[in-house]
N, C-alpha and C positions, 0 to 999 in steps of 0.2 A: 453632315451632308456636303456634298461636293458644291462649290460655288461656281464652277465652271458650267458652260452650256453643253459642250460636247464631251462625250465619253468616248475615247478612242475604241473601246471593245463593243460599242454598240453603232450599228449601221443606221443611216438616215431612215431606210426603209423600215427597220424594226421599231423605230420612234414613231413613225407615221402610223404603221400598224396598231401600236398601242394606243395612240391618241384617237384612231378611228374606233378602237373597241370601247374606250371611255365614252365617247360621244354616242354610241349605240346603247350604252347601259341605262338601266331604270334610273339611277341618280340624276341623270342628265335629260332624261325624256321630257321633263315638265318645264325646261327652261331654255327656250331658244337663245336667249341673250347669252347665257353662259357657255351654251355650244359654240355660239359664233366667236365669243371672246377666247376660248380655249384653242379653236382652230385657227383663229388669227395669230394668236401668240406663238403656236407651235410652228406655224408656216414661217413666221418671221424669224424665229430662232434658228430653224433649218437652213433657210435660204440666206440670212444675213447674220451669222454668228457674230456676237460680240457688239453688234449695233444696237444701242439703247433704242426702245420704244417710247415715244413721247406720250403723256397723258392726253394731249391735245388729239393726237392722231387716233388714239382708241376711242376718244370721245366722239369723233366726227366718222370714222371708218366703221366703228362696230355698233355704237349706241345710237348713231343718227342724229346726234346733235348739230346744232347750226354752227357754221363757220366762226362765229363771234364767242364760242364757248370759252369760259374763263375758269380754269380748274381751282383758283382760288375762292370762287363763288359757289362752286357746284362740285360736289364730291362723288358724283355718280360714279365715275370710273373707279375710285377706290373702293366704294362700297361693293361695286360687283366684283372687283378683284378679290376682295375679302370673302365674298360668297363663293367664289370659285375654289379659292383655297379650301373652305370648308367642304364643299362638293367632293373635291378630290379625296380629301381625308376620309369622307365618308364612303366613297367608292372603294377605296383600299381597305376599309374595314368590312365590307360586304361583298360585292360582286368580284372585286379585284384582289381579294385576300391572299390568293395564290399567285398573282401575276409576278413574274421575276422582274419585271421593269417598272421603276417608280418615276412617274411624271409628276412634277411639282412646279409650283410658282412661288418662289421664296419671297418672304415678306419684304417690302421696301423695294422691290423691283416688278417690272413687267416683262419678264423673260421667262420661258419654259426651261426648266433643267431637267436632265433624266440622268438615272444611274442604275446599275444592275443591284437587286436585292441579294445576290448570292453571297454566302457567308465562306470565307477562306478558312480552311481547315489548318490549324497550326500544329506541326508535329511536335511531339514531346522532346524537351531538350536532352540530348545525348550526353552522358558522362564523358568528361574529357578523357583521351587515352592515357593509359599508364604510362609513365615516363620510362625511357630505356634504362636498363642497369648499366650503370658506370662501374668499371672494376678498378678499385683502388685509385681515383683521381687525386691530385694534389689537394691539400687542405683548403687553398683558396677556391679551387674549382668547386669543391663541396659546397661551399658556402653560396658560391654564385648561383648554381644550380638549384640549391635549396631555396634561394630567394626568388629564382624565376618560377620555380613550380609554386611557390606560395601566391605569387602574383597570378598566374594562369588559374589557380585553383579559385582564387577571390573573383577574378573576372568570370569565370564559369559559373560561380554561385550566383554573381548578380545578374548574369544573363538568364539563368534558369529561373530566379525569382522573378524578373520582369515579365518573361514569357507566361509565367503561372498567373501573374496578376493581370495580365492583359486578357488571358483566355478564360479565366475562371468566371462563373457566373456572378453578376453583382449581388452583393450582400444586402438584404433588407435589414435596416436597423431594428434591434429587438422590440422597442416600443411599437413600431409600426406593425411588425409581425404579430405582436400581442394584441393590437387592436383588430387586425384582420384574421385572427386565428380560427374563429367559427367558419369564415368563408373559405379559408385556405385548407382547412383540416377536413372538411366533407367530402366524401366520396363522389358526390355529384358536382360538376363544373358550376360555379356561379352564373347567375344571369344577371346582365346589364340591360334594363329596360329603359330606353331613351324617348323622351317626348318628342312628339312631332305635331305641329299645330295643323289644324284643318282651315284650309283657305277655299276660296271660290275664285276661280279666274287664273291668269297666268301672269307672268312678270312682264309680258308685252301689253297685255289688255288692261292689266291692274289687279292687284290682289286685295281681297278683304276677307275678314274672318267669316268663316262659315256659321249660319244662323239655324239652330235648330227649329223645324217647324216652318221655316220661311224658304230655305234654299234645298234644292233637291240634292239627295245624298249622291246621286250620279254625277253632280258637278264638282264633288269634293276633290281638291288638290292637297294631299298630305305627304308631299315630298320634300317639304322644308323642315330642317332643324336648326336652331340657332347656332352660331359660331361657337359660344361658349359651351354649349351642350355637346358639340362634336369634340372640342378640346378636352372637355371632362371624360368623356367616354374614352378618348385616345389615352388619357393619363392613367385612369383606373385599370384599363385593359393592359397597359405596359406593366403595372404593378403585378397583376395577377400572373401575366406571362413570365415575369422573372422568377416566379416560383415553380414554373412548369405546370401551372393550372390555367390556361387561357380561357377566359369566360365565354359564354354564349351571348349573343347580342340579339335583342329583340325590339322591333317598334312597339310602342306603347300599347296601340289597340290590338296586337297580335298575341298578347301574353295569354295563355289559357291558365284556368284554374289548377289543372293537374301540374303544369309546370310550377306554377307559384308555390304549390304544396310541397313539391318533391325537391326543391332546391333552395339555396339563399339566393336573395333578390336585392339588387341595388337599383333604385328608381333615380334616374338622372334627368333633370330638366323640369320645366314649368308643370305644377300640379294641374293647371286647368287643361293641360294638353294630355293628361294622362288620367283617364277615368278609372284604371285599374288600381291606382294609388290609394284614391281615397276608400275604395271598397276593401282593399286589402290590409292597410294600414294607416287608419286615419290618425291624424296629429290630435293630441289632446291639449296642449299648451299654446299652439300657435295655429293661425289660419291665413292663408294666402288670400289678400284682398285684390280684385281684379281692378284694372284701370277704368272699368265702366261703371264701378261701384262708387257711392258716396262713402265717406267724404273725400273731397279733392279728386273729382273725376279727372282722368287722365293720367294719374299716378297709381301705380301698382303698390302694395304695401305688404307687410306682414303684421297681422293682428296678434296682440299679446292678450290671450284669452283670459289670463289671470294675473294682470299686472300688480306688482308690488308698488310701495309708496314712492320708490325712486325710479320707476320705469314708465315708459311711454305705452299708451294703449294700443297705438299703431305705430309701427316704424315703416315710413314712406320711402320707397325708392325714389331716385333722382330721376328727373328728365334729361333730355338731350342737352349737353353733350355726356352724360352720365359720368359725373365725377365720383360717385360712390353708388353702392348697391347694398342690400341686406339679402342674406341668404340662411336657410335652414339646414341643419344636419341633424339627423335622429337615427337611433338604433332602436328598433321596435320588435316585437314578438311577430312570428309569422304563423301561418296555417298550421304547421308542424312544430312541436315543441323543441326540436332539435335545431330548427332553422330560424334565420333573422331576416328582417327586412331593413335595408340602410335606405335613407332618404337623403339626396344630395340635390337641393333646389334653391334658385334665388329669384328675386322679383323680375330680373331680367338675366340675359345670358351671361353677363359678366360674373354675377353672383355664383351661377352654377359652376363656372370654370374655377372660380377661387376656392369653392367648398371643396371641389375634388382635390385640388392642389394641397389644401389645408389637411386632408386625410392621408396624405403621403408624406408629410414632413414630421420628423421625429420631435422637433420643439414644440410644434403646435398641438400635436396630439398629446405630447407630455403635459401641456398646459390644461388640455381638457381633462385628463386623468385627474391633476392636481384640483381642478375645481369640482369634479366629482367625487373627490375623496376616496378615489379608488386605487388599488394597487396597480402598477404599470405592467406586470408581467403576465397578463392574461387579458381575455376580452373584457371590454368595459360593461357596467351594468346598463340596462335600456336608459335612454336619455333623449331629449330633445334640447337643441341648442341654437341660438341665434347669432349669427356673424355679421359684423360690418366690414365691407370691403371698400377698399380706396382703389379707384380707377384712374388711370392715366394714359392718354393716347390710345383708349381702347382696350387697354391691358390692365388687369387686376393686378396690383403691385403689393397690396398689404391687406391681411385679414387679422381681426381681432375678435375674440369672444365677447359678446355683450351679455347674454343670459345663457345659463346652463341649468336644466332642470332635469332631475332624475326620474326614474319611473314612478316614484311615489308622489312626485309633484313639487317636491321642495326646491325652492328657486335660489340660485347661486348668481348673483349679479356682480358686476365690478365694484 
């Protein structure tokens, strides 16, 4: 991704038009703060390229903080910037999927960057021209010409190989391809169903979770998805796209039973925000405990339904600043015998992101096959597995299998 702000091939007018389109989109309709933040950063980058925006300036000018704002004590700007990056990613996976111009706010900065999505076509390397015929040159000239032609041939071969390596589609490792074989080999495109929590209110008036039987459905705000959920959807979408099988994306409450029956489905995100998940593919060996439940109210967790002697009954997620998380990955039968349901969920958004990354890494998938006692050259047997995720600076950095259970319920712990 380009680190510069200005792309010489893109006019300021085109950038502003793209920003205006994003601000009018459904993804941004529910958050005036994010709209103001993106508009402010875009104008700053267009009017004052290369000039760094201070966190203090954003806090006062955009968020309405008092002039005594101290960024060391208040992370509001960083939180909203992270939400803005997530919303931009969500926009480009939905309304903006065909937009030729990418607008981004790179991590670690408060600048808007942009660049074209256009893919340059690389022509096939041409074979080097045949050398001219030399009639009876002296013997030393023959050796010199032969050496030169050998060098030219070698350089041409290296250049052709380099171009081929740069232009060929990325190769998915065999163990990863084997794990996803059912999803990639089906004639129907897989469906990724992502959770989106139901809230009441706005980011300006305050958000709280929707309460069934108390709040009016007309007041529901379901435009929010966790940062890790968005990153997980992007990770899996990229994997499918590498094989030429881009998935269909669906919000949790919009999935129909006909769609679930006719395709392989990946559920991404918190189960409590995804009612279809419990109905279509209930977990047998694990259950997600809400932070509103006992024990330890305030902390979510994963209940180990049939704990072995060396296992915990509940694996609690951590509180702020979230140094670790737990997640579940599970491959289960679907409504159709030829299709599968894959669950990718964490006690919070970091576990969800880590679980998706786990399922794209050959070393970690290989460890899962080993724990299942299954061959690595095909789809795995149905299973449910618990992951522990280490988080640093808001980023999942390490995942390890804690419990792996096969479809028949046998436990394989560390």
